[in-house]
Structures are given as C-alpha cells and as structure tokens.
Biotite code that builds the C-alpha atoms (Angstrom):
import biotite.structure as struc

atoms = struc.array([
    struc.Atom([-15.307, -3.556, 7.500], chain_id="A", res_id=1, res_name="UNK", atom_name="CA", element="C"),
    struc.Atom([-14.102, -6.387, 9.711], chain_id="A", res_id=2, res_name="UNK", atom_name="CA", element="C"),
    struc.Atom([-12.827, -5.715, 13.206], chain_id="A", res_id=3, res_name="UNK", atom_name="CA", element="C"),
    struc.Atom([-9.174, -6.386, 12.474], chain_id="A", res_id=4, res_name="UNK", atom_name="CA", element="C"),
    struc.Atom([-9.106, -3.906, 9.577], chain_id="A", res_id=5, res_name="UNK", atom_name="CA", element="C"),
    struc.Atom([-10.877, -1.295, 11.682], chain_id="A", res_id=6, res_name="UNK", atom_name="CA", element="C"),
    struc.Atom([-8.357, -1.700, 14.492], chain_id="A", res_id=7, res_name="UNK", atom_name="CA", element="C"),
    struc.Atom([-5.418, -1.374, 12.120], chain_id="A", res_id=8, res_name="UNK", atom_name="CA", element="C"),
    struc.Atom([-6.836, 1.639, 10.271], chain_id="A", res_id=9, res_name="UNK", atom_name="CA", element="C"),
    struc.Atom([-7.822, 3.569, 13.391], chain_id="A", res_id=10, res_name="UNK", atom_name="CA", element="C"),
    struc.Atom([-4.596, 3.224, 15.353], chain_id="A", res_id=11, res_name="UNK", atom_name="CA", element="C"),
    struc.Atom([-2.671, 5.978, 13.551], chain_id="A", res_id=12, res_name="UNK", atom_name="CA", element="C"),
    struc.Atom([-5.496, 8.561, 13.654], chain_id="A", res_id=13, res_name="UNK", atom_name="CA", element="C"),
    struc.Atom([-5.958, 8.001, 17.390], chain_id="A", res_id=14, res_name="UNK", atom_name="CA", element="C"),
    struc.Atom([-2.243, 8.432, 18.014], chain_id="A", res_id=15, res_name="UNK", atom_name="CA", element="C"),
    struc.Atom([-2.235, 11.602, 15.867], chain_id="A", res_id=16, res_name="UNK", atom_name="CA", element="C"),
    struc.Atom([-5.249, 13.075, 17.674], chain_id="A", res_id=17, res_name="UNK", atom_name="CA", element="C"),
    struc.Atom([-3.640, 12.316, 21.014], chain_id="A", res_id=18, res_name="UNK", atom_name="CA", element="C"),
    struc.Atom([-0.406, 13.993, 19.897], chain_id="A", res_id=19, res_name="UNK", atom_name="CA", element="C"),
    struc.Atom([-2.275, 17.130, 18.784], chain_id="A", res_id=20, res_name="UNK", atom_name="CA", element="C"),
    struc.Atom([-3.856, 17.313, 22.213], chain_id="A", res_id=21, res_name="UNK", atom_name="CA", element="C"),
    struc.Atom([-0.491, 16.943, 23.932], chain_id="A", res_id=22, res_name="UNK", atom_name="CA", element="C"),
    struc.Atom([1.100, 19.654, 21.781], chain_id="A", res_id=23, res_name="UNK", atom_name="CA", element="C"),
    struc.Atom([-1.780, 22.019, 22.532], chain_id="A", res_id=24, res_name="UNK", atom_name="CA", element="C"),
    struc.Atom([-1.466, 21.374, 26.263], chain_id="A", res_id=25, res_name="UNK", atom_name="CA", element="C"),
    struc.Atom([2.286, 21.963, 26.186], chain_id="A", res_id=26, res_name="UNK", atom_name="CA", element="C"),
    struc.Atom([1.890, 25.173, 24.182], chain_id="A", res_id=27, res_name="UNK", atom_name="CA", element="C"),
    struc.Atom([-0.651, 26.611, 26.611], chain_id="A", res_id=28, res_name="UNK", atom_name="CA", element="C"),
    struc.Atom([1.376, 25.551, 29.643], chain_id="A", res_id=29, res_name="UNK", atom_name="CA", element="C"),
    struc.Atom([4.601, 27.028, 28.258], chain_id="A", res_id=30, res_name="UNK", atom_name="CA", element="C"),
    struc.Atom([3.029, 30.290, 27.073], chain_id="A", res_id=31, res_name="UNK", atom_name="CA", element="C"),
    struc.Atom([0.252, 30.898, 29.605], chain_id="A", res_id=32, res_name="UNK", atom_name="CA", element="C"),
    struc.Atom([1.873, 33.976, 31.138], chain_id="A", res_id=33, res_name="UNK", atom_name="CA", element="C"),
    struc.Atom([2.451, 35.535, 27.701], chain_id="A", res_id=34, res_name="UNK", atom_name="CA", element="C"),
    struc.Atom([-1.241, 35.708, 26.842], chain_id="A", res_id=35, res_name="UNK", atom_name="CA", element="C"),
    struc.Atom([-1.880, 38.571, 29.273], chain_id="A", res_id=36, res_name="UNK", atom_name="CA", element="C"),
    struc.Atom([-5.482, 39.785, 29.018], chain_id="A", res_id=37, res_name="UNK", atom_name="CA", element="C"),
    struc.Atom([-6.380, 37.401, 26.204], chain_id="A", res_id=38, res_name="UNK", atom_name="CA", element="C"),
    struc.Atom([-7.579, 34.668, 28.578], chain_id="A", res_id=39, res_name="UNK", atom_name="CA", element="C"),
    struc.Atom([-10.704, 34.331, 26.417], chain_id="A", res_id=40, res_name="UNK", atom_name="CA", element="C"),
    struc.Atom([-8.627, 32.727, 23.679], chain_id="A", res_id=41, res_name="UNK", atom_name="CA", element="C"),
    struc.Atom([-7.007, 30.378, 26.145], chain_id="A", res_id=42, res_name="UNK", atom_name="CA", element="C"),
    struc.Atom([-10.445, 29.234, 27.303], chain_id="A", res_id=43, res_name="UNK", atom_name="CA", element="C"),
    struc.Atom([-11.494, 28.710, 23.686], chain_id="A", res_id=44, res_name="UNK", atom_name="CA", element="C"),
    struc.Atom([-8.378, 26.684, 22.896], chain_id="A", res_id=45, res_name="UNK", atom_name="CA", element="C"),
    struc.Atom([-8.794, 24.627, 26.081], chain_id="A", res_id=46, res_name="UNK", atom_name="CA", element="C"),
    struc.Atom([-12.417, 23.910, 25.166], chain_id="A", res_id=47, res_name="UNK", atom_name="CA", element="C"),
    struc.Atom([-11.357, 22.857, 21.682], chain_id="A", res_id=48, res_name="UNK", atom_name="CA", element="C"),
    struc.Atom([-8.640, 20.643, 23.140], chain_id="A", res_id=49, res_name="UNK", atom_name="CA", element="C"),
    struc.Atom([-11.193, 19.020, 25.449], chain_id="A", res_id=50, res_name="UNK", atom_name="CA", element="C"),
    struc.Atom([-13.357, 18.258, 22.420], chain_id="A", res_id=51, res_name="UNK", atom_name="CA", element="C"),
    struc.Atom([-10.348, 16.729, 20.670], chain_id="A", res_id=52, res_name="UNK", atom_name="CA", element="C"),
    struc.Atom([-9.653, 14.565, 23.724], chain_id="A", res_id=53, res_name="UNK", atom_name="CA", element="C"),
    struc.Atom([-13.287, 13.442, 23.794], chain_id="A", res_id=54, res_name="UNK", atom_name="CA", element="C"),
    struc.Atom([-13.078, 12.369, 20.153], chain_id="A", res_id=55, res_name="UNK", atom_name="CA", element="C"),
    struc.Atom([-9.956, 10.313, 20.885], chain_id="A", res_id=56, res_name="UNK", atom_name="CA", element="C"),
    struc.Atom([-11.676, 8.794, 23.923], chain_id="A", res_id=57, res_name="UNK", atom_name="CA", element="C"),
    struc.Atom([-14.695, 7.748, 21.851], chain_id="A", res_id=58, res_name="UNK", atom_name="CA", element="C"),
    struc.Atom([-12.414, 6.210, 19.241], chain_id="A", res_id=59, res_name="UNK", atom_name="CA", element="C"),
    struc.Atom([-10.609, 4.268, 21.974], chain_id="A", res_id=60, res_name="UNK", atom_name="CA", element="C"),
    struc.Atom([-13.905, 3.017, 23.399], chain_id="A", res_id=61, res_name="UNK", atom_name="CA", element="C"),
    struc.Atom([-14.859, 1.765, 19.929], chain_id="A", res_id=62, res_name="UNK", atom_name="CA", element="C"),
    struc.Atom([-11.482, -0.014, 19.645], chain_id="A", res_id=63, res_name="UNK", atom_name="CA", element="C"),
    struc.Atom([-12.049, -1.631, 23.036], chain_id="A", res_id=64, res_name="UNK", atom_name="CA", element="C"),
    struc.Atom([-15.448, -2.897, 21.872], chain_id="A", res_id=65, res_name="UNK", atom_name="CA", element="C"),
    struc.Atom([-13.859, -4.332, 18.728], chain_id="A", res_id=66, res_name="UNK", atom_name="CA", element="C"),
    struc.Atom([-11.212, -6.128, 20.780], chain_id="A", res_id=67, res_name="UNK", atom_name="CA", element="C"),
    struc.Atom([-13.938, -7.599, 22.998], chain_id="A", res_id=68, res_name="UNK", atom_name="CA", element="C"),
    struc.Atom([-15.913, -8.721, 19.957], chain_id="A", res_id=69, res_name="UNK", atom_name="CA", element="C"),
    struc.Atom([-12.845, -10.388, 18.460], chain_id="A", res_id=70, res_name="UNK", atom_name="CA", element="C"),
    struc.Atom([-12.146, -12.068, 21.786], chain_id="A", res_id=71, res_name="UNK", atom_name="CA", element="C"),
    struc.Atom([-15.735, -13.305, 22.094], chain_id="A", res_id=72, res_name="UNK", atom_name="CA", element="C"),
    struc.Atom([-15.761, -14.676, 18.545], chain_id="A", res_id=73, res_name="UNK", atom_name="CA", element="C"),
    struc.Atom([-12.382, -16.394, 18.780], chain_id="A", res_id=74, res_name="UNK", atom_name="CA", element="C"),
    struc.Atom([-13.096, -20.099, 18.891], chain_id="A", res_id=75, res_name="UNK", atom_name="CA", element="C"),
    struc.Atom([-10.066, -21.935, 17.605], chain_id="A", res_id=76, res_name="UNK", atom_name="CA", element="C"),
    struc.Atom([-9.879, -25.239, 19.411], chain_id="A", res_id=77, res_name="UNK", atom_name="CA", element="C"),
    struc.Atom([-6.541, -26.952, 19.664], chain_id="A", res_id=78, res_name="UNK", atom_name="CA", element="C"),
    struc.Atom([-4.827, -29.318, 21.971], chain_id="A", res_id=79, res_name="UNK", atom_name="CA", element="C"),
    struc.Atom([-1.274, -30.235, 22.787], chain_id="A", res_id=80, res_name="UNK", atom_name="CA", element="C"),
    struc.Atom([-1.492, -33.257, 20.506], chain_id="A", res_id=81, res_name="UNK", atom_name="CA", element="C"),
    struc.Atom([-2.743, -31.227, 17.580], chain_id="A", res_id=82, res_name="UNK", atom_name="CA", element="C"),
    struc.Atom([0.170, -28.843, 17.920], chain_id="A", res_id=83, res_name="UNK", atom_name="CA", element="C"),
    struc.Atom([2.834, -31.485, 18.395], chain_id="A", res_id=84, res_name="UNK", atom_name="CA", element="C"),
    struc.Atom([1.711, -34.247, 16.049], chain_id="A", res_id=85, res_name="UNK", atom_name="CA", element="C"),
    struc.Atom([-0.464, -32.847, 13.278], chain_id="A", res_id=86, res_name="UNK", atom_name="CA", element="C"),
    struc.Atom([1.128, -31.558, 10.096], chain_id="A", res_id=87, res_name="UNK", atom_name="CA", element="C"),
    struc.Atom([0.406, -28.105, 8.874], chain_id="A", res_id=88, res_name="UNK", atom_name="CA", element="C"),
])
C-alpha cells in the first residue's frame, strides 16, 4: 500500500479510537463517585483506556513516519517560468 492510501485509510480509525478514549474518560470522571467500593473496575477500565490511547499513539507515529517519507521522496522541480509560461 502506498503512503497516501495508508494515510487516508487510517485517519478515520485513529479519530474513532481517540473518541472512544475521550468518552471513557468522561464517563469515569462524571460517574467516579457512583462506583463506591468497586474501584477495582475503575482501575481495569482506566488500564484498558490507557491501552487504547497507546494504540492510537502508535498509529499516529506511523502516520508521522509516512508523512516524513512522502516529504523526503517529493522531488518535483519547477520554476517560476515553468508555472507561468509552460502549457499544461
């Protein structure tokens, strides 16, 4: 798969994973006092949410590497004259 296709295909999953993490954080924050003695479950959910955040982070690192690779391989050479006077 080329870099551009990878970047396009992975954007939506990264946004979705990030949103899941945000919803989980909001739910725990809003309902923390309601859990009472079940703090074990909160710790489990927080650990799971951390894992989800790590997955999104790794996906973002991969996207950053793809952007760098595209940038390094970009070699279109043009000048002012070629833009103004050459026909397409």
